[in-house]
FIMARZA-724139 format. One record per residue: x, y, z of N, C-alpha, C in turn. Coordinates in nm, 2 decimals. Last residue first. Layout:
# residues N
X  Y  Z  X  Y  Z  X  Y  Z
...
# end
This chain:
# residues 61
0.50  2.10  0.62  0.46  2.01  0.52  0.53  1.88  0.53
0.42  2.23  0.93  0.53  2.19  0.84  0.48  2.08  0.74
0.27  2.49  1.11  0.25  2.37  1.03  0.37  2.35  0.93
0.17  2.60  1.42  0.28  2.61  1.32  0.28  2.48  1.24
-0.13  2.75  1.56  -0.04  2.64  1.51  0.07  2.69  1.43
-0.32  2.94  1.61  -0.25  2.88  1.73  -0.14  2.78  1.69
-0.43  3.01  1.38  -0.37  3.12  1.45  -0.29  3.06  1.58
-0.57  2.79  1.29  -0.44  2.82  1.23  -0.36  2.92  1.31
-0.80  2.65  1.35  -0.72  2.70  1.46  -0.58  2.74  1.42
-0.91  2.59  1.10  -1.00  2.65  1.20  -0.91  2.72  1.31
-0.71  2.46  0.96  -0.75  2.60  0.92  -0.83  2.67  1.03
-0.71  2.22  1.10  -0.59  2.30  1.10  -0.63  2.45  1.06
-0.96  2.12  1.03  -0.93  2.14  1.17  -0.81  2.24  1.18
-0.92  2.10  0.75  -1.03  2.19  0.80  -1.00  2.22  0.95
-0.73  1.90  0.75  -0.70  2.03  0.69  -0.80  2.14  0.74
-0.87  1.69  0.85  -0.76  1.74  0.93  -0.72  1.88  0.88
-1.05  1.65  0.63  -1.10  1.68  0.76  -0.99  1.74  0.85
-0.88  1.59  0.41  -0.96  1.72  0.41  -1.02  1.75  0.55
-0.57  1.48  0.54  -0.70  1.45  0.48  -0.78  1.58  0.48
-0.27  1.37  0.62  -0.32  1.49  0.54  -0.45  1.45  0.47
-0.23  1.27  0.95  -0.25  1.23  0.81  -0.32  1.35  0.74
0.00  1.43  1.17  -0.14  1.39  1.14  -0.14  1.36  0.99
0.23  1.44  1.42  0.21  1.41  1.28  0.07  1.36  1.26
0.29  1.69  1.67  0.23  1.56  1.63  0.23  1.56  1.48
0.44  1.87  1.93  0.43  1.84  1.79  0.38  1.70  1.76
0.41  2.13  2.17  0.39  1.99  2.14  0.37  1.97  1.99
0.42  2.40  2.23  0.54  2.34  2.16  0.53  2.19  2.15
0.18  2.35  2.49  0.26  2.44  2.40  0.39  2.38  2.35
0.01  2.03  2.48  0.07  2.15  2.55  0.14  2.24  2.45
-0.13  1.86  2.31  -0.16  1.86  2.45  -0.11  1.98  2.52
-0.29  1.75  2.01  -0.19  1.84  2.07  -0.23  1.86  2.22
-0.47  1.61  1.86  -0.37  1.53  1.94  -0.27  1.62  2.01
-0.67  1.72  1.73  -0.55  1.70  1.65  -0.45  1.63  1.73
-0.84  1.75  1.95  -0.88  1.65  1.84  -0.76  1.62  1.75
-0.73  1.96  2.08  -0.72  1.83  2.14  -0.75  1.72  2.04
-0.81  2.16  1.89  -0.67  2.14  1.92  -0.65  2.00  1.98
-1.09  2.14  1.92  -1.02  2.11  1.79  -0.87  2.08  1.81
-1.13  2.22  2.18  -1.16  2.08  2.14  -1.10  2.04  2.01
-1.05  2.49  2.15  -0.97  2.40  2.24  -1.00  2.25  2.21
-1.25  2.57  1.99  -1.12  2.57  1.94  -1.03  2.48  2.02
-1.47  2.54  2.15  -1.47  2.46  2.03  -1.33  2.46  1.97
-1.41  2.74  2.35  -1.42  2.59  2.38  -1.41  2.50  2.26
-1.18  2.99  2.26  -1.31  2.94  2.26  -1.31  2.79  2.29
-0.89  3.06  2.48  -0.96  3.04  2.35  -1.10  2.99  2.37
-0.72  3.11  2.69  -0.83  3.20  2.67  -0.90  3.18  2.53
-0.53  2.89  2.67  -0.60  2.92  2.80  -0.73  3.01  2.78
-0.37  2.78  2.49  -0.51  2.78  2.46  -0.59  2.82  2.58
-0.06  2.92  2.36  -0.14  2.85  2.46  -0.29  2.87  2.43
0.10  2.85  2.04  0.04  2.94  2.14  -0.04  2.86  2.24
0.18  2.64  1.88  0.27  2.75  1.90  0.23  2.84  2.01
0.18  2.31  1.83  0.10  2.41  1.90  0.19  2.52  1.94
0.25  2.18  1.51  0.30  2.22  1.64  0.21  2.33  1.71
0.23  1.92  1.29  0.16  2.03  1.34  0.21  2.06  1.48
0.33  1.78  0.99  0.37  1.80  1.12  0.30  1.93  1.17
0.14  1.55  0.79  0.17  1.69  0.82  0.22  1.70  0.96
0.18  1.29  0.55  0.16  1.34  0.68  0.20  1.48  0.69
0.03  1.07  0.31  0.11  1.19  0.34  0.07  1.24  0.47
0.06  0.72  0.34  -0.02  0.84  0.34  0.06  0.96  0.37
0.21  0.49  0.11  0.21  0.56  0.24  0.13  0.69  0.23
0.03  0.23  -0.06  0.11  0.36  -0.06  0.10  0.42  0.08
0.08  -0.12  0.00  0.00  0.00  0.00  0.09  0.13  0.00
# end
């Protein structure tokens, strides 16, 4: 099988004063604390999550 493309996502800012749905989106991406980095599969749904909270994230292709 072909390997799925992945994106590295890092939580660049804290989520203390963010909206609850934005906090839930960050948690849904698997990010737990500031400067935490995870690799997520590049799908339209994860792209939408990244776009929603892009002001909190640093993304590497």
